[in-house]
C-alpha positions as CSV (number, residue, x, y, z in Angstrom):
1,M,-128.9,-94.1,-87.2
2,F,-129.1,-97.7,-85.5
3,D,-131.2,-100.2,-87.5
4,I,-132.1,-102.7,-85.1
5,E,-132.8,-105.6,-88.1
6,Q,-129.3,-105.3,-89.3
7,S,-128.2,-105.7,-85.4
8,V,-125.8,-109.2,-84.5
9,V,-128.4,-109.6,-81.3
10,F,-131.3,-109.1,-83.7
11,V,-130.3,-111.4,-86.4
12,L,-128.8,-114.2,-83.6
13,S,-132.1,-113.8,-81.8
14,K,-134.2,-114.8,-85.2
15,A,-131.8,-117.8,-86.0
16,T,-132.0,-118.9,-82.8
17,Q,-135.8,-118.8,-82.9
18,R,-135.9,-120.7,-86.4
19,I,-133.3,-123.2,-84.8
20,W,-135.1,-124.1,-82.1
21,A,-138.4,-124.3,-84.2
22,V,-136.8,-126.8,-86.4
23,F,-135.5,-128.6,-83.4
24,R,-138.9,-128.8,-81.8
25,D,-140.3,-130.5,-85.2
26,E,-137.3,-132.8,-85.3
27,F,-137.5,-134.1,-81.6
28,Q,-141.4,-133.6,-81.0
29,D,-141.6,-137.7,-80.3
30,Y,-139.1,-137.2,-77.4
31,A,-140.4,-134.7,-75.6
32,L,-136.9,-133.2,-75.1
33,T,-135.9,-129.5,-74.7
34,P,-132.7,-128.5,-76.5
35,P,-131.0,-128.3,-73.1
36,Q,-131.5,-131.7,-72.4
37,Y,-130.9,-133.2,-75.5
38,I,-127.3,-131.2,-75.2
39,L,-126.8,-132.7,-71.7
40,I,-127.6,-136.5,-73.0
41,A,-124.9,-135.9,-76.2
42,L,-122.4,-134.4,-73.6
43,L,-122.7,-137.1,-71.3
44,W,-122.9,-140.1,-74.2
45,K,-119.4,-138.4,-75.2
46,A,-118.0,-138.5,-71.6
47,D,-120.4,-140.3,-69.3
48,N,-120.1,-140.2,-65.7
49,I,-118.4,-136.7,-64.9
50,S,-119.2,-134.5,-62.0
51,Q,-122.3,-132.0,-62.4
52,A,-120.0,-129.2,-62.2
53,E,-118.1,-130.3,-64.9
54,L,-121.2,-131.1,-66.9
55,A,-122.3,-127.6,-66.4
56,K,-118.6,-126.3,-67.6
57,R,-119.1,-128.1,-70.5
58,S,-122.6,-127.5,-71.5
59,R,-122.3,-123.7,-70.6
60,I,-125.3,-123.8,-68.4
61,D,-124.9,-122.4,-64.9
62,R,-124.8,-124.4,-62.0
63,S,-128.3,-124.1,-60.8
64,T,-130.1,-124.4,-63.7
65,L,-128.2,-127.3,-64.6
66,G,-129.2,-128.9,-61.1
67,G,-133.0,-128.6,-62.3
68,I,-132.6,-130.0,-65.3
69,V,-130.7,-132.7,-64.4
70,E,-132.9,-133.8,-61.9
71,R,-136.2,-133.5,-64.4
72,M,-133.8,-136.2,-66.6
73,E,-133.1,-138.4,-63.6
74,R,-137.0,-138.1,-63.0
75,I,-137.9,-140.0,-66.6
76,G,-135.2,-142.2,-66.3
77,L,-132.8,-140.6,-69.1
78,V,-129.9,-140.0,-66.3
79,E,-128.6,-141.3,-63.1
80,R,-126.9,-139.5,-60.5
81,E,-125.0,-140.4,-57.3
82,P,-122.7,-138.8,-54.9
83,S,-119.1,-138.6,-55.8
84,A,-116.7,-141.1,-54.1
85,E,-114.1,-138.1,-54.1
86,D,-116.5,-135.6,-52.7
87,P,-120.2,-136.7,-51.3
88,R,-121.2,-133.0,-51.8
89,A,-120.9,-133.2,-55.4
90,N,-123.0,-135.5,-57.9
91,R,-121.7,-137.6,-60.7
92,V,-124.0,-137.7,-63.3
93,R,-124.3,-140.9,-66.1
94,L,-126.8,-141.6,-69.2
95,S,-129.0,-144.5,-67.8
96,E,-129.4,-147.5,-70.1
97,K,-132.6,-145.8,-71.6
98,G,-130.7,-142.6,-72.0
99,R,-127.8,-144.4,-73.8
100,A,-130.0,-146.0,-76.0
101,L,-132.4,-143.4,-76.9
102,F,-129.1,-141.6,-78.5
103,E,-127.8,-144.2,-80.0
104,E,-131.0,-145.5,-81.6
105,E,-132.8,-142.1,-82.3
106,L,-131.7,-138.9,-81.2
107,S,-128.5,-138.9,-83.0
108,Q,-130.3,-139.0,-86.1
109,A,-132.8,-136.6,-85.2
110,A,-129.7,-133.9,-84.4
111,Y,-128.5,-134.6,-88.0
112,R,-131.8,-134.2,-89.2
113,V,-131.6,-130.7,-87.7
114,R,-128.4,-129.9,-88.5
115,R,-129.0,-130.9,-91.9
116,R,-132.2,-128.6,-92.6
117,I,-130.8,-125.7,-91.0
118,T,-127.3,-125.7,-92.7
119,E,-129.1,-127.0,-96.2
120,K,-128.3,-123.4,-97.7
121,L,-124.6,-123.3,-96.8
122,T,-121.7,-124.5,-98.6
123,P,-119.3,-126.8,-96.6
124,G,-117.0,-123.7,-96.2
125,E,-119.7,-121.4,-95.3
126,Y,-120.8,-123.8,-92.3
127,K,-117.3,-124.4,-91.0
128,Q,-116.5,-120.7,-91.0
129,L,-120.3,-120.2,-89.3
130,K,-119.1,-122.7,-86.3
131,Q,-115.6,-120.5,-86.3
132,L,-117.6,-117.2,-86.0
133,L,-120.0,-118.7,-83.6
134,N,-117.3,-120.2,-81.0
135,K,-115.0,-117.3,-81.3
136,L,-118.0,-114.7,-80.3
137,V,-119.4,-117.1,-77.5
138,A,-115.7,-117.1,-75.9
139,G,-115.9,-113.6,-76.2
140,V,-118.8,-113.0,-74.1
141,Y,-117.9,-115.2,-71.5
């Protein structure tokens, strides 16, 4: 008989709920959603990239990403401009405000989130968890 409480979907769903709760707790002062934080972190790593490339790297579909980037632009965290290669496409980069926020505060909040959600794992278990989740995600797409 199928036991929902032992299914991967159920366990991942519950883990996601807990992780988002920890994220909200650590990021409450910044009024950012997890997808917004992910985009800031990706842009900090590889700034001034096309919106299509940002969608690919973040694994957020292009239409959803467009709305997120638009909201982030309105609050001054990112800037967009038409691509020189293709005027129909936009390039996205962190604003000075977004860069400073990431470097001075958000990166530390992210470390606190990671520490809180992995505190019961050994370093080997943490590494294995990341490998298994990446394998699972790669298989889904």
